N, CA, C and O of each residue as an XYZ file, in Angstrom:
424
protein
N      49.856    116.140   -227.984
C      50.731    116.277   -229.126
C      51.272    114.889   -229.494
O      51.958    114.260   -228.688
N      50.975    114.424   -230.675
C      51.379    113.098   -231.138
C      52.815    113.152   -231.660
O      53.158    114.023   -232.460
N      53.654    112.212   -231.203
C      55.029    112.200   -231.717
C      55.047    111.835   -233.202
O      54.123    111.196   -233.705
N      56.102    112.246   -233.891
C      56.227    111.962   -235.322
C      56.373    110.467   -235.575
O      55.787    109.933   -236.516
N      57.145    109.798   -234.746
C      57.348    108.358   -234.874
C      56.944    107.713   -233.555
O      57.334    108.166   -232.479
N      56.169    106.666   -233.657
C      55.747    105.936   -232.469
C      56.480    104.598   -232.406
O      57.048    104.137   -233.396
N      56.456    103.994   -231.245
C      57.095    102.697   -231.079
C      56.482    101.676   -232.033
O      57.193    100.834   -232.581
N      55.164    101.747   -232.234
C      54.499    100.822   -233.156
C      55.074    100.963   -234.568
O      55.211     99.967   -235.279
N      55.410    102.183   -234.977
C      56.017    102.388   -236.295
C      57.370    101.690   -236.397
O      57.702    101.112   -237.432
N      58.136    101.748   -235.335
C      59.446    101.093   -235.309
C      59.275     99.578   -235.385
O      60.004     98.899   -236.107
N      58.301     99.053   -234.630
C      58.038     97.613   -234.699
C      57.626     97.197   -236.106
O      58.078     96.166   -236.604
N      56.772     97.990   -236.750
C      56.358     97.678   -238.129
C      57.562     97.675   -239.071
O      57.708     96.781   -239.905
N      58.412     98.676   -238.931
C      59.549     98.836   -239.836
C      60.539     97.681   -239.713
O      61.083     97.209   -240.712
N      60.768     97.229   -238.479
C      61.767     96.188   -238.239
C      61.144     94.823   -237.953
O      61.797     93.968   -237.356
N      59.908     94.604   -238.363
C      59.202     93.354   -238.062
C      59.964     92.121   -238.539
O      59.997     91.108   -237.839
N      60.568     92.190   -239.701
C      61.280     91.024   -240.239
C      62.568     90.713   -239.480
O      63.084     89.599   -239.570
N      63.086     91.680   -238.740
C      64.333     91.482   -238.001
C      64.105     91.051   -236.559
O      65.064     90.777   -235.837
N      62.856     90.988   -236.135
C      62.551     90.596   -234.760
C      62.550     89.075   -234.659
O      61.523     88.424   -234.851
N      63.709     88.533   -234.357
C      63.836     87.077   -234.229
C      64.421     86.750   -232.870
O      65.147     87.549   -232.277
N      64.094     85.569   -232.389
C      64.662     85.096   -231.132
C      64.113     85.778   -229.895
O      64.772     85.784   -228.855
N      62.925     86.352   -229.981
C      62.344     87.000   -228.803
C      61.363     86.044   -228.130
O      60.838     85.131   -228.768
N      61.127     86.253   -226.876
C      60.242     85.369   -226.116
C      58.790     85.559   -226.542
O      58.434     86.553   -227.176
N      57.976     84.598   -226.185
C      56.548     84.675   -226.482
C      55.917     85.875   -225.792
O      55.072     86.557   -226.373
N      56.325     86.133   -224.556
C      55.789     87.270   -223.809
C      56.143     88.589   -224.501
O      55.304     89.482   -224.616
N      57.389     88.700   -224.958
C      57.808     89.921   -225.655
C      57.049     90.090   -226.958
O      56.666     91.204   -227.318
N      56.830     88.994   -227.664
C      56.081     89.059   -228.911
C      54.649     89.539   -228.661
O      54.114     90.323   -229.445
N      54.029     89.074   -227.574
C      52.666     89.508   -227.233
C      52.623     91.007   -226.951
O      51.682     91.691   -227.352
N      53.637     91.512   -226.264
C      53.705     92.951   -225.982
C      53.864     93.733   -227.280
O      53.186     94.739   -227.489
N      54.748     93.278   -228.143
C      54.974     93.953   -229.428
C      53.696     93.955   -230.249
O      53.338     94.970   -230.845
N      53.007     92.819   -230.280
C      51.756     92.736   -231.046
C      50.698     93.666   -230.451
O      49.972     94.323   -231.197
N      50.601     93.731   -229.128
C      49.622     94.611   -228.489
C      49.916     96.072   -228.817
O      49.006     96.823   -229.170
N      51.180     96.482   -228.703
C      51.554     97.870   -228.988
C      51.322     98.195   -230.461
O      50.875     99.293   -230.793
N      51.623     97.251   -231.336
C      51.445     97.460   -232.768
C      49.968     97.607   -233.137
O      49.619     98.389   -234.021
N      49.107     96.856   -232.457
C      47.678     96.888   -232.774
C      46.901     97.939   -231.999
O      45.727     98.173   -232.289
N      47.528     98.574   -231.026
C      46.836     99.521   -230.162
C      46.241    100.680   -230.969
O      46.905    101.293   -231.805
N      44.993    100.949   -230.692
C      44.234    102.034   -231.326
C      44.246    101.938   -232.852
O      44.397    102.933   -233.560
N      44.082    100.707   -233.327
C      43.925    100.458   -234.759
C      42.639     99.666   -234.952
O      42.022     99.207   -233.991
N      42.252     99.516   -236.202
C      41.032     98.766   -236.512
C      41.129     97.300   -236.099
O      40.105     96.626   -235.990
N      42.338     96.795   -235.869
C      42.514     95.391   -235.474
C      41.903     95.087   -234.111
O      41.519     93.947   -233.846
N      41.810     96.085   -233.251
C      41.228     95.890   -231.919
C      39.781     96.371   -231.835
O      39.195     96.378   -230.753
N      39.214     96.762   -232.940
C      37.830     97.224   -232.946
C      37.737     98.720   -232.713
O      38.738     99.408   -232.515
N      36.514     99.197   -232.742
C      36.292    100.639   -232.599
C      34.952    100.888   -231.942
O      34.133     99.982   -231.786
N      34.748    102.130   -231.563
C      33.441    102.580   -231.091
C      33.190    103.966   -231.669
O      34.121    104.725   -231.940
N      31.927    104.274   -231.849
C      31.528    105.518   -232.511
C      30.809    106.400   -231.501
O      29.903    105.953   -230.797
N      31.226    107.651   -231.442
C      30.564    108.656   -230.620
C      29.787    109.572   -231.556
O      30.316    110.052   -232.558
N      28.533    109.802   -231.214
C      27.704    110.641   -232.073
C      27.089    111.775   -231.266
O      26.570    111.568   -230.169
N      27.157    112.967   -231.825
C      26.575    114.141   -231.187
C      25.045    114.048   -231.278
O      24.499    113.764   -232.344
N      24.362    114.289   -230.158
C      22.904    114.232   -230.137
C      22.278    115.357   -230.948
O      21.179    115.204   -231.481
N      22.968    116.479   -231.043
C      22.408    117.642   -231.739
C      22.609    117.572   -233.253
O      21.642    117.589   -234.015
N      23.862    117.495   -233.680
C      24.156    117.586   -235.114
C      24.428    116.229   -235.763
O      24.589    116.144   -236.981
N      24.481    115.170   -234.955
C      24.720    113.801   -235.423
C      26.101    113.609   -236.059
O      26.307    112.683   -236.844
N      27.042    114.490   -235.715
C      28.429    114.306   -236.156
C      28.995    113.088   -235.440
O      28.760    112.899   -234.247
N      29.733    112.270   -236.163
C      30.301    111.063   -235.585
C      31.820    111.142   -235.509
O      32.485    111.642   -236.416
N      32.344    110.636   -234.404
C      33.785    110.492   -234.200
C      34.063    109.023   -233.945
O      33.407    108.394   -233.115
N      35.031    108.480   -234.655
C      35.405    107.082   -234.472
C      36.639    107.010   -233.585
O      37.632    107.696   -233.826
N      36.565    106.177   -232.562
C      37.706    105.937   -231.675
C      38.043    104.454   -231.721
O      37.170    103.598   -231.579
N      39.309    104.170   -231.921
C      39.752    102.778   -231.949
C      40.122    102.327   -230.547
O      40.644    103.108   -229.751
N      39.854    101.083   -230.253
C      40.089    100.530   -228.923
C      41.577    100.390   -228.628
O      42.391    100.174   -229.525
N      41.905    100.517   -227.366
C      43.295    100.410   -226.947
C      43.603     98.993   -226.491
O      42.701     98.207   -226.200
N      44.900     98.678   -226.433
C      45.326     97.334   -226.035
C      45.322     97.175   -224.517
O      45.196     96.058   -224.014
N      45.458     98.272   -223.786
C      45.482     98.312   -222.319
C      46.671     97.545   -221.735
O      46.641     97.136   -220.574
N      47.709     97.352   -222.537
C      48.898     96.659   -222.070
C      49.716     97.589   -221.185
O      49.847     98.776   -221.485
N      50.255     97.072   -220.120
C      50.996     97.927   -219.184
C      52.302     98.458   -219.764
O      52.885     99.388   -219.207
N      52.773     97.885   -220.871
C      53.996     98.342   -221.510
C      53.731     99.357   -222.626
O      54.672     99.938   -223.167
N      52.485     99.570   -222.966
C      52.136    100.415   -224.108
C      52.229    101.896   -223.739
O      51.565    102.335   -222.800
N      53.037    102.669   -224.457
C      53.163    104.093   -224.128
C      51.878    104.881   -224.380
O      51.643    105.890   -223.715
N      51.044    104.446   -225.321
C      49.777    105.146   -225.561
C      48.816    104.918   -224.403
O      48.187    105.854   -223.909
N      48.711    103.667   -223.976
C      47.762    103.328   -222.917
C      48.208    103.848   -221.553
O      47.371    104.173   -220.711
N      49.497    103.929   -221.334
C      50.009    104.335   -220.030
C      50.353    105.819   -219.958
O      50.954    106.265   -218.981
N      49.981    106.586   -220.975
C      50.330    108.000   -221.015
C      49.776    108.748   -219.808
O      50.514    109.464   -219.133
N      48.481    108.588   -219.531
C      47.879    109.326   -218.420
C      48.413    108.850   -217.074
O      48.544    109.644   -216.142
N      48.720    107.569   -216.968
C      49.319    107.057   -215.735
C      50.657    107.752   -215.489
O      50.969    108.139   -214.362
N      51.438    107.906   -216.549
C      52.736    108.586   -216.436
C      52.551    110.053   -216.078
O      53.261    110.581   -215.222
N      51.599    110.714   -216.730
C      51.339    112.134   -216.451
C      50.939    112.317   -214.990
O      51.430    113.226   -214.321
N      50.051    111.459   -214.492
C      49.617    111.557   -213.097
C      50.765    111.284   -212.130
O      50.880    111.947   -211.099
N      51.620    110.305   -212.460
C      52.758    109.994   -211.605
C      53.710    111.189   -211.524
O      54.160    111.554   -210.437
N      54.014    111.793   -212.668
C      54.909    112.951   -212.689
C      54.294    114.107   -211.907
O      55.001    114.797   -211.171
N      52.992    114.330   -212.054
C      52.329    115.417   -211.322
C      52.431    115.209   -209.821
O      52.669    116.161   -209.078
N      52.253    113.973   -209.368
C      52.378    113.691   -207.936
C      53.801    113.920   -207.447
O      54.003    114.443   -206.351
N      54.787    113.533   -208.249
C      56.185    113.762   -207.859
C      56.492    115.263   -207.818
O      57.237    115.720   -206.951
N      55.923    116.025   -208.748
C      56.156    117.472   -208.762
C      55.553    118.139   -207.534
O      56.087    119.135   -207.046
N      54.434    117.594   -207.025
C      53.826    118.141   -205.805
C      54.737    117.962   -204.595
O      54.651    118.726   -203.633
N      55.608    116.955   -204.640
C      56.511    116.676   -203.527
C      57.733    117.591   -203.514
O      58.449    117.657   -202.515
N      57.973    118.289   -204.607
C      59.160    119.137   -204.706
C      59.000    120.421   -203.902
O      57.909    120.981   -203.798
N      60.091    120.860   -203.349
C      60.095    122.158   -202.673
C      60.154    123.259   -203.731
O      60.663    123.030   -204.828
N      59.642    124.440   -203.419
C      59.641    125.528   -204.404
C      61.013    126.199   -204.541
O      61.151    127.404   -204.328
N      62.011    125.409   -204.895
C      63.365    125.908   -205.103
C      63.919    125.282   -206.378
O      63.385    124.293   -206.880
N      64.996    125.871   -206.894
C      65.639    125.286   -208.067
C      66.390    124.025   -207.647
O      67.026    123.985   -206.595
N      66.304    123.013   -208.477
C      66.976    121.747   -208.215
C      68.084    121.518   -209.225
O      67.982    121.905   -210.389
N      69.143    120.882   -208.752
C      70.225    120.451   -209.618
C      70.568    119.022   -209.236
O      70.651    118.692   -208.053
N      70.764    118.191   -210.217
C      71.136    116.803   -209.977
C      72.659    116.727   -209.994
O      73.292    117.027   -211.005
N      73.239    116.325   -208.867
C      74.689    116.239   -208.748
C      75.056    114.825   -208.319
O      74.482    114.286   -207.373
N      75.999    114.237   -209.009
C      76.481    112.900   -208.666
C      77.946    113.019   -208.295
O      78.738    113.624   -209.019
N      78.298    112.436   -207.161
C      79.692    112.471   -206.740
C      79.993    111.218   -205.935
O      79.077    110.528   -205.487
N      81.256    110.928   -205.754
C      81.700    109.743   -205.031
C      82.363    110.175   -203.728
O      83.193    111.084   -203.701
N      81.976    109.504   -202.658
C      82.594    109.763   -201.361
C      83.651    108.695   -201.092
O      83.545    107.577   -201.597
N      84.643    109.025   -200.320
C      85.634    108.006   -199.963
C      84.973    106.877   -199.172
O      84.091    107.126   -198.351
N      85.390    105.663   -199.414
C      84.782    104.505   -198.753
C      84.951    104.546   -197.236
O      84.192    103.902   -196.511
N      85.928    105.290   -196.758
C      86.136    105.411   -195.312
C      84.951    106.095   -194.634
O      84.771    105.954   -193.424
N      84.152    106.823   -195.385
C      82.998    107.519   -194.808
C      81.726    106.660   -194.788
O      80.700    107.106   -194.275
N      81.772    105.455   -195.329
C      80.587    104.601   -195.382
C      79.933    104.365   -194.017
O      78.711    104.474   -193.919
N      80.690    104.047   -192.959
C      80.040    103.844   -191.653
C      79.289    105.099   -191.199
O      78.200    104.994   -190.637
N      79.854    106.269   -191.436
C      79.202    107.520   -191.062
C      77.937    107.740   -191.884
O      76.903    108.130   -191.342
N      78.013    107.496   -193.160
C      76.878    107.701   -194.055
C      75.723    106.767   -193.691
O      74.561    107.167   -193.750
N      76.038    105.521   -193.315
C      75.003    104.555   -192.981
C      74.260    104.895   -191.697
O      73.167    104.382   -191.456
N      74.839    105.744   -190.884
C      74.168    106.133   -189.623
C      73.221    107.231   -189.922
O      72.543    107.723   -189.020
């Protein structure tokens, strides 16, 4: 399911306001902006039977790109879910008195 707005769209929209960023950050922004567009080239898949063609644009393969790292994220989440016990989880944050720190560290 493709999101309505992608990070590349945001970069395009605010391109004129992106000032004072490092060269490394600019390279990441350019890679994400060009990812899966004609700027990085394409390849054509053709069906042997009906000769229908599908065009796929090349990815940037940048480690910061949400499109390129989607499957890596999905696999990471799946592995973390395998580690969960089959019970309901709740995230609770609380503060303990500092006097208990020696006990907690043991």
